[in-house]
PQR file of N, CA, C, O and H, with PARSE charges and radii, in Angstrom:
ATOM      1  N   UNK A   1     106.068 332.124 168.390 -0.4000 1.5000
ATOM      2  CA  UNK A   1     106.975 331.227 167.906 -0.0000 2.0000
ATOM      3  C   UNK A   1     106.206 330.217 166.974  0.5500 1.7000
ATOM      4  O   UNK A   1     105.100 329.767 167.275 -0.5500 1.4000
ATOM      5  N   UNK A   2     106.841 329.917 165.886 -0.4000 1.5000
ATOM      6  CA  UNK A   2     106.194 328.740 165.179 -0.0000 2.0000
ATOM      7  C   UNK A   2     107.087 327.739 164.869  0.5500 1.7000
ATOM      8  O   UNK A   2     108.274 328.041 164.747 -0.5500 1.4000
ATOM      9  H   UNK A   2     107.739 330.283 165.641  0.4000 1.0000
ATOM     10  N   UNK A   3     106.692 326.488 164.707 -0.4000 1.5000
ATOM     11  CA  UNK A   3     107.440 325.522 163.977 -0.0000 2.0000
ATOM     12  C   UNK A   3     106.855 325.036 162.716  0.5500 1.7000
ATOM     13  O   UNK A   3     105.721 324.594 162.532 -0.5500 1.4000
ATOM     14  H   UNK A   3     105.728 326.243 164.806  0.4000 1.0000
ATOM     15  N   UNK A   4     107.842 325.197 161.859 -0.4000 1.5000
ATOM     16  CA  UNK A   4     107.402 324.840 160.302 -0.0000 2.0000
ATOM     17  C   UNK A   4     108.179 323.806 159.789  0.5500 1.7000
ATOM     18  O   UNK A   4     109.395 323.885 159.619 -0.5500 1.4000
ATOM     19  H   UNK A   4     108.763 325.556 162.008  0.4000 1.0000
ATOM     20  N   UNK A   5     107.353 322.649 159.492 -0.4000 1.5000
ATOM     21  CA  UNK A   5     108.069 321.391 158.937 -0.0000 2.0000
ATOM     22  C   UNK A   5     107.927 321.311 157.537  0.5500 1.7000
ATOM     23  O   UNK A   5     106.820 321.322 156.998 -0.5500 1.4000
ATOM     24  H   UNK A   5     106.364 322.584 159.630  0.4000 1.0000
ATOM     25  N   UNK A   6     109.278 321.209 156.755 -0.4000 1.5000
ATOM     26  CA  UNK A   6     109.180 320.867 155.395 -0.0000 2.0000
ATOM     27  C   UNK A   6     110.635 320.514 154.857  0.5500 1.7000
ATOM     28  O   UNK A   6     110.765 319.627 154.014 -0.5500 1.4000
ATOM     29  H   UNK A   6     110.177 321.201 157.193  0.4000 1.0000
ATOM     30  N   UNK A   7     111.717 321.211 155.349 -0.4000 1.5000
ATOM     31  CA  UNK A   7     112.817 320.875 154.902 -0.0000 2.0000
ATOM     32  C   UNK A   7     113.429 319.390 155.512  0.5500 1.7000
ATOM     33  O   UNK A   7     113.017 318.993 156.603 -0.5500 1.4000
ATOM     34  H   UNK A   7     111.611 321.932 156.035  0.4000 1.0000
ATOM     35  N   UNK A   8     114.168 318.809 154.943 -0.4000 1.5000
ATOM     36  CA  UNK A   8     114.747 317.575 155.265 -0.0000 2.0000
ATOM     37  C   UNK A   8     116.234 317.558 155.751  0.5500 1.7000
ATOM     38  O   UNK A   8     116.823 316.513 156.028 -0.5500 1.4000
ATOM     39  H   UNK A   8     114.502 319.132 154.057  0.4000 1.0000
ATOM     40  N   UNK A   9     116.810 318.853 155.835 -0.4000 1.5000
ATOM     41  CA  UNK A   9     118.035 319.057 156.537 -0.0000 2.0000
ATOM     42  C   UNK A   9     118.161 320.490 157.104  0.5500 1.7000
ATOM     43  O   UNK A   9     117.176 321.228 157.095 -0.5500 1.4000
ATOM     44  H   UNK A   9     116.332 319.701 155.609  0.4000 1.0000
ATOM     45  N   UNK A  10     119.256 320.869 157.558 -0.4000 1.5000
ATOM     46  CA  UNK A  10     119.235 322.267 158.280 -0.0000 2.0000
ATOM     47  C   UNK A  10     118.998 323.423 157.477  0.5500 1.7000
ATOM     48  O   UNK A  10     119.545 323.419 156.375 -0.5500 1.4000
ATOM     49  H   UNK A  10     120.056 320.270 157.565  0.4000 1.0000
ATOM     50  N   UNK A  11     118.368 324.321 157.757 -0.4000 1.5000
ATOM     51  CA  UNK A  11     118.112 325.613 157.193 -0.0000 2.0000
ATOM     52  C   UNK A  11     119.267 326.477 157.311  0.5500 1.7000
ATOM     53  O   UNK A  11     119.905 326.586 158.358 -0.5500 1.4000
ATOM     54  H   UNK A  11     117.923 324.324 158.653  0.4000 1.0000
ATOM     55  N   UNK A  12     119.586 327.203 156.046 -0.4000 1.5000
ATOM     56  CA  UNK A  12     120.921 327.786 156.181 -0.0000 2.0000
ATOM     57  C   UNK A  12     120.494 329.268 155.970  0.5500 1.7000
ATOM     58  O   UNK A  12     121.361 330.065 156.328 -0.5500 1.4000
ATOM     59  H   UNK A  12     119.068 327.115 155.195  0.4000 1.0000
ATOM     60  N   UNK A  13     119.396 329.797 155.487 -0.4000 1.5000
ATOM     61  CA  UNK A  13     119.050 331.043 155.105 -0.0000 2.0000
ATOM     62  C   UNK A  13     117.461 331.458 155.182  0.5500 1.7000
ATOM     63  O   UNK A  13     116.662 330.731 154.592 -0.5500 1.4000
ATOM     64  H   UNK A  13     118.692 329.150 155.195  0.4000 1.0000
ATOM     65  N   UNK A  14     117.077 332.386 155.756 -0.4000 1.5000
ATOM     66  CA  UNK A  14     115.741 333.005 155.523 -0.0000 2.0000
ATOM     67  C   UNK A  14     115.468 334.367 155.040  0.5500 1.7000
ATOM     68  O   UNK A  14     116.306 335.244 155.253 -0.5500 1.4000
ATOM     69  H   UNK A  14     117.726 332.976 156.236  0.4000 1.0000
ATOM     70  N   UNK A  15     114.525 334.596 154.494 -0.4000 1.5000
ATOM     71  CA  UNK A  15     114.157 336.202 153.995 -0.0000 2.0000
ATOM     72  C   UNK A  15     112.554 336.231 153.996  0.5500 1.7000
ATOM     73  O   UNK A  15     111.782 335.363 153.589 -0.5500 1.4000
ATOM     74  H   UNK A  15     113.844 333.884 154.321  0.4000 1.0000
ATOM     75  N   UNK A  16     112.268 337.521 154.591 -0.4000 1.5000
ATOM     76  CA  UNK A  16     110.927 337.739 154.606 -0.0000 2.0000
ATOM     77  C   UNK A  16     110.504 338.605 153.157  0.5500 1.7000
ATOM     78  O   UNK A  16     111.200 339.435 152.573 -0.5500 1.4000
ATOM     79  H   UNK A  16     112.896 338.225 154.922  0.4000 1.0000
ATOM     80  N   UNK A  17     109.280 338.173 152.832 -0.4000 1.5000
ATOM     81  CA  UNK A  17     108.874 339.056 151.457 -0.0000 2.0000
ATOM     82  C   UNK A  17     108.934 340.496 151.914  0.5500 1.7000
ATOM     83  O   UNK A  17     108.985 340.818 153.102 -0.5500 1.4000
ATOM     84  H   UNK A  17     108.715 337.499 153.306  0.4000 1.0000
ATOM     85  N   UNK A  18     108.923 341.474 150.743 -0.4000 1.5000
ATOM     86  CA  UNK A  18     108.917 342.822 151.016 -0.0000 2.0000
ATOM     87  C   UNK A  18     107.734 343.476 151.907  0.5500 1.7000
ATOM     88  O   UNK A  18     107.889 344.480 152.601 -0.5500 1.4000
ATOM     89  H   UNK A  18     108.881 341.213 149.779  0.4000 1.0000
ATOM     90  N   UNK A  19     106.505 342.733 151.775 -0.4000 1.5000
ATOM     91  CA  UNK A  19     105.485 343.251 152.495 -0.0000 2.0000
ATOM     92  C   UNK A  19     105.273 342.394 153.699  0.5500 1.7000
ATOM     93  O   UNK A  19     104.240 342.520 154.357 -0.5500 1.4000
ATOM     94  H   UNK A  19     106.380 341.916 151.211  0.4000 1.0000
ATOM     95  N   UNK A  20     106.200 341.523 154.024 -0.4000 1.5000
ATOM     96  CA  UNK A  20     106.270 340.718 155.309 -0.0000 2.0000
ATOM     97  C   UNK A  20     105.213 339.539 155.726  0.5500 1.7000
ATOM     98  O   UNK A  20     105.073 339.068 156.855 -0.5500 1.4000
ATOM     99  H   UNK A  20     107.039 341.420 153.489  0.4000 1.0000
ATOM    100  N   UNK A  21     104.603 339.229 154.706 -0.4000 1.5000
ATOM    101  CA  UNK A  21     103.606 338.093 154.851 -0.0000 2.0000
ATOM    102  C   UNK A  21     104.037 336.886 154.448  0.5500 1.7000
ATOM    103  O   UNK A  21     103.343 335.904 154.709 -0.5500 1.4000
ATOM    104  H   UNK A  21     104.717 339.611 153.789  0.4000 1.0000
ATOM    105  N   UNK A  22     105.282 336.743 153.726 -0.4000 1.5000
ATOM    106  CA  UNK A  22     105.700 335.449 153.554 -0.0000 2.0000
ATOM    107  C   UNK A  22     107.128 335.346 153.917  0.5500 1.7000
ATOM    108  O   UNK A  22     107.853 336.340 153.960 -0.5500 1.4000
ATOM    109  H   UNK A  22     105.845 337.541 153.514  0.4000 1.0000
ATOM    110  N   UNK A  23     107.516 334.201 154.168 -0.4000 1.5000
ATOM    111  CA  UNK A  23     108.916 333.726 154.699 -0.0000 2.0000
ATOM    112  C   UNK A  23     109.470 332.730 153.538  0.5500 1.7000
ATOM    113  O   UNK A  23     108.754 331.857 153.047 -0.5500 1.4000
ATOM    114  H   UNK A  23     106.927 333.394 154.133  0.4000 1.0000
ATOM    115  N   UNK A  24     110.672 332.928 153.193 -0.4000 1.5000
ATOM    116  CA  UNK A  24     111.364 331.899 152.395 -0.0000 2.0000
ATOM    117  C   UNK A  24     112.437 331.305 153.091  0.5500 1.7000
ATOM    118  O   UNK A  24     113.276 332.004 153.659 -0.5500 1.4000
ATOM    119  H   UNK A  24     111.253 333.637 153.592  0.4000 1.0000
ATOM    120  N   UNK A  25     112.482 330.104 153.094 -0.4000 1.5000
ATOM    121  CA  UNK A  25     113.639 329.407 153.749 -0.0000 2.0000
ATOM    122  C   UNK A  25     114.480 328.594 152.758  0.5500 1.7000
ATOM    123  O   UNK A  25     113.904 328.041 151.821 -0.5500 1.4000
ATOM    124  H   UNK A  25     111.801 329.535 152.632  0.4000 1.0000
ATOM    125  N   UNK A  26     115.684 328.496 152.892 -0.4000 1.5000
ATOM    126  CA  UNK A  26     116.631 327.821 152.076 -0.0000 2.0000
ATOM    127  C   UNK A  26     117.528 326.885 152.904  0.5500 1.7000
ATOM    128  O   UNK A  26     118.126 327.297 153.898 -0.5500 1.4000
ATOM    129  H   UNK A  26     116.152 328.945 153.654  0.4000 1.0000
ATOM    130  N   UNK A  27     117.600 325.702 152.500 -0.4000 1.5000
ATOM    131  CA  UNK A  27     118.267 324.645 153.302 -0.0000 2.0000
ATOM    132  C   UNK A  27     119.423 323.819 152.565  0.5500 1.7000
ATOM    133  O   UNK A  27     119.705 323.960 151.375 -0.5500 1.4000
ATOM    134  H   UNK A  27     117.114 325.368 151.692  0.4000 1.0000
ATOM    135  N   UNK A  28     120.013 322.989 153.399 -0.4000 1.5000
ATOM    136  CA  UNK A  28     120.989 322.017 152.767 -0.0000 2.0000
ATOM    137  C   UNK A  28     120.295 321.162 151.724  0.5500 1.7000
ATOM    138  O   UNK A  28     120.908 320.778 150.728 -0.5500 1.4000
ATOM    139  H   UNK A  28     119.784 322.875 154.365  0.4000 1.0000
ATOM    140  N   UNK A  29     119.071 320.873 151.933 -0.4000 1.5000
ATOM    141  CA  UNK A  29     118.434 319.760 151.144 -0.0000 2.0000
ATOM    142  C   UNK A  29     118.173 320.376 149.544  0.5500 1.7000
ATOM    143  O   UNK A  29     117.613 319.755 148.640 -0.5500 1.4000
ATOM    144  H   UNK A  29     118.573 321.185 152.742  0.4000 1.0000
ATOM    145  N   UNK A  30     118.696 321.666 149.464 -0.4000 1.5000
ATOM    146  CA  UNK A  30     118.528 322.102 147.983 -0.0000 2.0000
ATOM    147  C   UNK A  30     117.108 322.836 147.660  0.5500 1.7000
ATOM    148  O   UNK A  30     116.843 323.309 146.554 -0.5500 1.4000
ATOM    149  H   UNK A  30     119.151 322.170 150.198  0.4000 1.0000
ATOM    150  N   UNK A  31     116.303 322.861 148.694 -0.4000 1.5000
ATOM    151  CA  UNK A  31     115.102 323.297 148.591 -0.0000 2.0000
ATOM    152  C   UNK A  31     114.807 324.768 149.009  0.5500 1.7000
ATOM    153  O   UNK A  31     115.485 325.227 149.930 -0.5500 1.4000
ATOM    154  H   UNK A  31     116.518 322.477 149.592  0.4000 1.0000
ATOM    155  N   UNK A  32     113.863 325.550 148.423 -0.4000 1.5000
ATOM    156  CA  UNK A  32     113.608 326.776 148.920 -0.0000 2.0000
ATOM    157  C   UNK A  32     111.906 326.485 149.354  0.5500 1.7000
ATOM    158  O   UNK A  32     111.102 326.150 148.484 -0.5500 1.4000
ATOM    159  H   UNK A  32     113.313 325.178 147.676  0.4000 1.0000
ATOM    160  N   UNK A  33     111.549 326.640 150.629 -0.4000 1.5000
ATOM    161  CA  UNK A  33     110.272 326.605 151.049 -0.0000 2.0000
ATOM    162  C   UNK A  33     109.627 327.990 151.223  0.5500 1.7000
ATOM    163  O   UNK A  33     110.204 328.813 151.936 -0.5500 1.4000
ATOM    164  H   UNK A  33     112.202 326.912 151.335  0.4000 1.0000
ATOM    165  N   UNK A  34     108.624 328.259 150.700 -0.4000 1.5000
ATOM    166  CA  UNK A  34     107.770 329.511 150.760 -0.0000 2.0000
ATOM    167  C   UNK A  34     106.780 329.345 151.935  0.5500 1.7000
ATOM    168  O   UNK A  34     106.131 328.300 151.903 -0.5500 1.4000
ATOM    169  H   UNK A  34     108.155 327.591 150.121  0.4000 1.0000
ATOM    170  N   UNK A  35     106.540 330.208 152.992 -0.4000 1.5000
ATOM    171  CA  UNK A  35     105.682 329.866 153.960 -0.0000 2.0000
ATOM    172  C   UNK A  35     104.715 331.162 154.168  0.5500 1.7000
ATOM    173  O   UNK A  35     105.114 332.308 153.961 -0.5500 1.4000
ATOM    174  H   UNK A  35     107.068 331.057 153.017  0.4000 1.0000
ATOM    175  N   UNK A  36     103.482 330.864 154.573 -0.4000 1.5000
ATOM    176  CA  UNK A  36     102.637 332.056 154.970 -0.0000 2.0000
ATOM    177  C   UNK A  36     102.912 332.337 156.498  0.5500 1.7000
ATOM    178  O   UNK A  36     102.501 331.550 157.351 -0.5500 1.4000
ATOM    179  H   UNK A  36     103.158 329.933 154.740  0.4000 1.0000
ATOM    180  N   UNK A  37     103.627 333.493 156.831 -0.4000 1.5000
ATOM    181  CA  UNK A  37     104.200 333.675 158.023 -0.0000 2.0000
ATOM    182  C   UNK A  37     103.070 333.689 159.195  0.5500 1.7000
ATOM    183  O   UNK A  37     103.296 333.299 160.341 -0.5500 1.4000
ATOM    184  H   UNK A  37     103.961 334.133 156.139  0.4000 1.0000
ATOM    185  N   UNK A  38     101.756 334.224 158.715 -0.4000 1.5000
ATOM    186  CA  UNK A  38     100.756 334.223 159.610 -0.0000 2.0000
ATOM    187  C   UNK A  38     100.161 332.981 160.268  0.5500 1.7000
ATOM    188  O   UNK A  38      99.850 332.865 161.454 -0.5500 1.4000
ATOM    189  H   UNK A  38     101.573 334.541 157.784  0.4000 1.0000
ATOM    190  N   UNK A  39     100.055 332.061 159.285 -0.4000 1.5000
ATOM    191  CA  UNK A  39      99.457 330.861 159.468 -0.0000 2.0000
ATOM    192  C   UNK A  39     100.519 329.822 159.724  0.5500 1.7000
ATOM    193  O   UNK A  39     100.039 328.826 160.264 -0.5500 1.4000
ATOM    194  H   UNK A  39     100.308 332.155 158.322  0.4000 1.0000
ATOM    195  N   UNK A  40     101.702 329.757 159.521 -0.4000 1.5000
ATOM    196  CA  UNK A  40     102.859 328.937 159.307 -0.0000 2.0000
ATOM    197  C   UNK A  40     102.468 327.654 158.498  0.5500 1.7000
ATOM    198  O   UNK A  40     102.963 326.572 158.814 -0.5500 1.4000
ATOM    199  H   UNK A  40     102.092 330.566 159.082  0.4000 1.0000
ATOM    200  N   UNK A  41     101.582 327.763 157.454 -0.4000 1.5000
ATOM    201  CA  UNK A  41     101.576 326.923 156.569 -0.0000 2.0000
ATOM    202  C   UNK A  41     102.443 327.186 155.146  0.5500 1.7000
ATOM    203  O   UNK A  41     102.665 328.258 154.584 -0.5500 1.4000
ATOM    204  H   UNK A  41     101.180 328.642 157.198  0.4000 1.0000
ATOM    205  N   UNK A  42     102.791 326.024 154.824 -0.4000 1.5000
ATOM    206  CA  UNK A  42     103.709 326.080 153.454 -0.0000 2.0000
ATOM    207  C   UNK A  42     102.808 326.380 152.371  0.5500 1.7000
ATOM    208  O   UNK A  42     101.732 325.803 152.215 -0.5500 1.4000
ATOM    209  H   UNK A  42     102.610 325.153 155.281  0.4000 1.0000
ATOM    210  N   UNK A  43     103.295 327.362 151.565 -0.4000 1.5000
ATOM    211  CA  UNK A  43     102.565 327.882 150.348 -0.0000 2.0000
ATOM    212  C   UNK A  43     103.180 327.139 148.997  0.5500 1.7000
ATOM    213  O   UNK A  43     102.446 326.870 148.046 -0.5500 1.4000
ATOM    214  H   UNK A  43     104.169 327.831 151.691  0.4000 1.0000
ATOM    215  N   UNK A  44     104.456 326.863 149.002 -0.4000 1.5000
ATOM    216  CA  UNK A  44     105.075 326.450 147.901 -0.0000 2.0000
ATOM    217  C   UNK A  44     106.401 325.890 148.041  0.5500 1.7000
ATOM    218  O   UNK A  44     107.187 326.495 148.770 -0.5500 1.4000
ATOM    219  H   UNK A  44     105.052 327.081 149.775  0.4000 1.0000
ATOM    220  N   UNK A  45     106.804 324.752 147.417 -0.4000 1.5000
ATOM    221  CA  UNK A  45     108.167 324.229 147.480 -0.0000 2.0000
ATOM    222  C   UNK A  45     108.998 324.588 146.167  0.5500 1.7000
ATOM    223  O   UNK A  45     108.451 324.374 145.085 -0.5500 1.4000
ATOM    224  H   UNK A  45     106.166 324.260 146.825  0.4000 1.0000
ATOM    225  N   UNK A  46     110.101 325.044 146.191 -0.4000 1.5000
ATOM    226  CA  UNK A  46     110.904 325.136 145.032 -0.0000 2.0000
ATOM    227  C   UNK A  46     112.131 324.322 144.996  0.5500 1.7000
ATOM    228  O   UNK A  46     113.194 324.729 145.466 -0.5500 1.4000
ATOM    229  H   UNK A  46     110.545 325.218 147.070  0.4000 1.0000
ATOM    230  N   UNK A  47     111.980 323.142 144.425 -0.4000 1.5000
ATOM    231  CA  UNK A  47     113.160 322.221 144.452 -0.0000 2.0000
ATOM    232  C   UNK A  47     113.996 322.409 143.319  0.5500 1.7000
ATOM    233  O   UNK A  47     113.696 323.219 142.442 -0.5500 1.4000
ATOM    234  H   UNK A  47     111.116 322.811 144.044  0.4000 1.0000
ATOM    235  N   UNK A  48     115.196 321.598 143.272 -0.4000 1.5000
ATOM    236  CA  UNK A  48     116.039 321.571 142.104 -0.0000 2.0000
ATOM    237  C   UNK A  48     117.351 322.153 142.119  0.5500 1.7000
ATOM    238  O   UNK A  48     118.061 322.225 141.115 -0.5500 1.4000
ATOM    239  H   UNK A  48     115.439 320.940 143.985  0.4000 1.0000
ATOM    240  N   UNK A  49     117.754 322.672 143.546 -0.4000 1.5000
ATOM    241  CA  UNK A  49     119.195 323.103 143.686 -0.0000 2.0000
ATOM    242  C   UNK A  49     120.036 321.876 143.824  0.5500 1.7000
ATOM    243  O   UNK A  49     119.626 320.864 144.392 -0.5500 1.4000
ATOM    244  H   UNK A  49     117.178 322.614 144.361  0.4000 1.0000
ATOM    245  N   UNK A  50     121.082 321.977 143.352 -0.4000 1.5000
ATOM    246  CA  UNK A  50     121.980 320.741 143.615 -0.0000 2.0000
ATOM    247  C   UNK A  50     122.851 320.728 144.817  0.5500 1.7000
ATOM    248  O   UNK A  50     123.381 319.700 145.240 -0.5500 1.4000
ATOM    249  H   UNK A  50     121.415 322.799 142.891  0.4000 1.0000
ATOM    250  N   UNK A  51     123.000 322.066 145.426 -0.4000 1.5000
ATOM    251  CA  UNK A  51     123.970 322.301 146.432 -0.0000 2.0000
ATOM    252  C   UNK A  51     123.086 322.798 147.451  0.5500 1.7000
ATOM    253  O   UNK A  51     121.892 323.010 147.235 -0.5500 1.4000
ATOM    254  H   UNK A  51     122.570 322.901 145.082  0.4000 1.0000
ATOM    255  N   UNK A  52     123.736 323.015 148.726 -0.4000 1.5000
ATOM    256  CA  UNK A  52     123.211 323.611 149.865 -0.0000 2.0000
ATOM    257  C   UNK A  52     122.977 325.117 149.326  0.5500 1.7000
ATOM    258  O   UNK A  52     123.750 325.662 148.537 -0.5500 1.4000
ATOM    259  H   UNK A  52     124.706 322.843 148.901  0.4000 1.0000
ATOM    260  N   UNK A  53     121.771 325.741 149.869 -0.4000 1.5000
ATOM    261  CA  UNK A  53     121.305 327.137 149.645 -0.0000 2.0000
ATOM    262  C   UNK A  53     122.217 327.975 150.684  0.5500 1.7000
ATOM    263  O   UNK A  53     122.274 327.607 151.857 -0.5500 1.4000
ATOM    264  H   UNK A  53     121.143 325.298 150.509  0.4000 1.0000
ATOM    265  N   UNK A  54     122.952 329.146 150.218 -0.4000 1.5000
ATOM    266  CA  UNK A  54     123.573 330.057 151.002 -0.0000 2.0000
ATOM    267  C   UNK A  54     122.917 331.356 151.038  0.5500 1.7000
ATOM    268  O   UNK A  54     123.057 332.077 152.026 -0.5500 1.4000
ATOM    269  H   UNK A  54     122.905 329.445 149.265  0.4000 1.0000
ATOM    270  N   UNK A  55     122.202 331.718 150.027 -0.4000 1.5000
ATOM    271  CA  UNK A  55     121.560 333.021 149.958 -0.0000 2.0000
ATOM    272  C   UNK A  55     120.318 333.109 149.336  0.5500 1.7000
ATOM    273  O   UNK A  55     120.137 332.420 148.332 -0.5500 1.4000
ATOM    274  H   UNK A  55     122.088 331.132 149.225  0.4000 1.0000
ATOM    275  N   UNK A  56     119.314 333.922 149.799 -0.4000 1.5000
ATOM    276  CA  UNK A  56     118.102 334.067 148.909 -0.0000 2.0000
ATOM    277  C   UNK A  56     117.572 335.541 149.072  0.5500 1.7000
ATOM    278  O   UNK A  56     117.955 336.195 150.042 -0.5500 1.4000
ATOM    279  H   UNK A  56     119.460 334.482 150.615  0.4000 1.0000
ATOM    280  N   UNK A  57     116.767 336.046 148.220 -0.4000 1.5000
ATOM    281  CA  UNK A  57     116.359 337.480 148.308 -0.0000 2.0000
ATOM    282  C   UNK A  57     114.809 337.404 147.524  0.5500 1.7000
ATOM    283  O   UNK A  57     114.494 336.505 146.745 -0.5500 1.4000
ATOM    284  H   UNK A  57     116.456 335.515 147.431  0.4000 1.0000
ATOM    285  N   UNK A  58     114.092 338.345 147.845 -0.4000 1.5000
ATOM    286  CA  UNK A  58     112.828 338.468 147.100 -0.0000 2.0000
ATOM    287  C   UNK A  58     113.072 339.799 146.350  0.5500 1.7000
ATOM    288  O   UNK A  58     113.798 340.697 146.777 -0.5500 1.4000
ATOM    289  H   UNK A  58     114.348 339.075 148.478  0.4000 1.0000
ATOM    290  N   UNK A  59     112.347 339.829 145.117 -0.4000 1.5000
ATOM    291  CA  UNK A  59     112.315 340.817 144.249 -0.0000 2.0000
ATOM    292  C   UNK A  59     111.327 341.818 145.012  0.5500 1.7000
ATOM    293  O   UNK A  59     110.318 341.400 145.581 -0.5500 1.4000
ATOM    294  H   UNK A  59     111.758 339.100 144.770  0.4000 1.0000
ATOM    295  N   UNK A  60     111.681 343.150 144.986 -0.4000 1.5000
ATOM    296  CA  UNK A  60     110.702 344.204 145.488 -0.0000 2.0000
ATOM    297  C   UNK A  60     109.433 344.331 144.640  0.5500 1.7000
ATOM    298  O   UNK A  60     108.493 345.030 145.018 -0.5500 1.4000
ATOM    299  H   UNK A  60     112.501 343.490 144.525  0.4000 1.0000
ATOM    300  N   UNK A  61     109.416 343.652 143.498 -0.4000 1.5000
ATOM    301  CA  UNK A  61     108.195 343.646 142.527 -0.0000 2.0000
ATOM    302  C   UNK A  61     107.285 342.395 142.807  0.5500 1.7000
ATOM    303  O   UNK A  61     106.267 342.211 142.141 -0.5500 1.4000
ATOM    304  H   UNK A  61     110.179 343.084 143.191  0.4000 1.0000
TER
END
């Protein structure tokens, strides 16, 4: 079990990368956070959505 701190409001959706090494989370704060699943560290923040995120997906490439 891991606790990952980054969003400022409730997480609505998560998705693992095709290789399974990264996790993306989308929340009501309009941000997508990319995490290294093995370490629990945040890799990148993708801000800029005006509304709560309800879906996200990784490209297989």
